[in-house]
C-alpha positions, 0 to 999 in steps of 0.5 A: 325303601321305597320312593317318596310319591311326587304328588303335591300336597295342597288341599283346595278350599272345597276339599276339606268341608267336602271331606268334613261332610263325608266325615259328619254323614258317615258318624251320624249313620251311627246313631241313625243305625241303632234307632233303625235296628230298634224299630225293626227289632219292635216291629219283629217282636210285634208279630211274635219273635223271640225278644232275647234273640232279636235284642243279640242280632240288633247288639250284634249289628250295632257292634259291627257298624260301631267298628266299621265306622270308628275305625275307618274314619281314625281321627276323634271318632276312633279316639271315641271308641278307644276311650269307650275300650277302657270301659267295656267291662262295665256293659252288661253281659247281655250286650257284651261280647259284640260290643268287646271285640268291637271295641277291643279291635278299636285299640290298635287297627285302623286302616293304613295311610298310603306310603307316598303320604308317610314319606312326604310327612316325614320330609315335611316334618325332618326335612327332605334328607330325612332318609339319611338318619334311617338305615332302613324304614319299613313302608309297611305300618306295625300299628295304626291308631286314631291320629296317627301310625307307626311304622318299624325302621333303622336309626342311622346308628343301627338301633331299631326304632319306631317311627311314629307318623301323624295322619295327614288332616289329624287336626281337621278330622279331629275337631270335626268329629268330636264337634260332631259326637258331641251334638249327638251324645244323647242319641249315641248313648245306647252304644255305652249302656252305663256310661255318660258319653258328653262328659267323655267327648268334651274331655277329649276335645280338651286335650285334642291340642296337646295330642297333636303335637309330637314335641309334647308327647315326647317331652312327656316320654321323655320325662317318664322314661328318666323316671324308670330308667332301669325300673325293675317293674316298668319299661318307657322307651326312649325318644330319638327324635321328634318334631310336630307331627313325626317322632321317633323312639326305641323299638321295644314289643313285648306280649299286648295286654289285649292278649292276655285279657283274651287268653292269659293264665290267671297267673299272668293276669294277676302279674300283668294287673299288679304291674299296671296298678303299680305304675298308675300308683306310682307315677304321680309320686315319682314323675309328678305326672299321670299317664292318661289314655290307660286302654290296653292297646298302649301296654304290653308285658315284655319277655322279662316280665315287665310293663312296656307303657307307650304312647304319652299324648294325654298326661295329667300334669300333678307337679305335687303328686297325687292331690291330697284331698282325693287321698282324704276322701278315700281315707273317708270313705273307708272309715265310714266318716260321712259328715267330714266327707261331706265337708271336704266334698263340698269344699272341693266343689264336689257338690253342686250347689243348692242340691239337698244331698245328705252325708250319708247319701254321698256316703253310701255312693261312694263307699262302694267304690273303695271296696278294692281297698277294703281287703288285703287282696280284691280280685276284679271282674266285669261283674263287679264293675256292672254292678258299680254301673248299675248302681249308679246308672240306674233311674230307679235307684237312690244312687241315681239322684245323688249322682246328678248332686255331686260335681266332678271339679275340671282339676280332678276330672283327668285323674278320676277317669284315668283312675276308673279307665285302670279300675276297668282294665284290672277288671277286663283282666280278671286280675287278683291283686293286693291293691290296697298294699299298692296304693298305701306304698304311694300313698303312706298318709292312706293306711296304717303298717296294719293296713288300717286308714290312718286316724286323723284328718 
C-alpha cells in the first residue's frame, strides 16, 4: 500500500471557473467538429468523391471524437455517453460500427485519478486512519467511470471488497457538463440518430443529487441485496461501509455483459437476456424499486449462471410496484382497444392539451412496441429497434406527428426510459426469450394462463 500524497486539496477561487471553461470548450468541440466534418464532406462530394465512403469516414471520425471528449471529461459528459450507449442498437447500420465501439468503451473506461487523490478522498470520508480498515488496498483502479472509480481491496476481516471513490470536483463537473450539453442539445442531435437528446440530458440533471451521495446509493444497494438474498438468478453485492463520497461493498466479478454482446454464443445471449428481463420486470414487484441505469457496464454473468448487478446510484422508487395504468395501457394496446387506450392516455396526462390526435393514431403509434409480448418467444434485434426508431423519428411518417401530440408525464419518465433501455440491451444481445411469460409472471393481471390479455378494464 503506497503512502498518501501530502499535497493539499484547497482550490483557489479562480481555479474552478478556469476548469469549467476548459470543460465547456472541449464539449463545444463535439458539435463544431461534426459541423466542420459535414462541411468538408459536402465539399468533397461536390468535386466527385464517393458519398458512401465519405459518410463512413465522417462517422468514424465523429465517433472517435465522441469517445475522446466524453471519456476524458468523465462527469456529466461521460454519464451522457453511457446513457447513449444503451440505445446504440437503434443507431442505423450506416452509422453503426464506429459509434458502437465508441459508446461501449464509455461503459467502463475513463482515465484514472492519481493515487494521492484517492488516498486523500478516503481520508476525508473514513478518517485519517482509513488504512486500518483494510488489510490491503490496490492503488490501481479496477474500473473507472463517470463520477468515480473502483479499487480492489481486502477488508480488515479478510473479505475481498470493491472500494468506490468519487472524483474530487465531481459535482462541479456534472453541473457544468449537463448545463452545457443541454444548451447544445440540438447541435448534438447528429451524434444520436433516432433519439431525443434534450429529455435525456434533463433527466440526468434531475437525478444528479441522488447519484452524488454514495450513502443513498448504499441504501439502495442494501435494499436490493436484501430482496435478492440467496436468489437463484440475481446477485447483488452486500454493502460493507459507506460515506457521502466513498463506499465499500463485496468484491464479486463475472463475465461482462458487453463481452457477451460482442462474442457470446446465441445460447449465452439468450440466457443473459432472460436474466436481465427477469431482473428488470421483477424488481418493482419484489423490491418496490427499479434499477435505473441499465447500460451493459452494470451487468455481468457469474460462473454459477446468475446475473451480477452493480451501481445503484440511480433508482426509480415504486413502493406499490409498477404503476397499474402502464399495465392497463399495455393490455389495451394488445387487445386493439383504441378508445379505452385513448381515454386512459388522456386521464394520465400522456396527451398534450389542445392536440387533435385520434384514438386510432395513438394505437398505430404504440401497438408496435407491444410486439415482443404478442408471441410466446420473441427475438430481439438491432434491426427491430432501428425500425421502431425510424418509424417514430421520420419526419415524413404520420407517426412523427402523432409523437409530437403525446407527452411523457414526469412520474412515468424514468420507468419508461429504463424499460426502453433494457429493451435496447436485449437488442444488442440479439436475445431470443419468452418475454411474455416473464412479464406475465410479475404483472399477473396482464395475461390469462393461455397467454391472452386479461379481459376487462
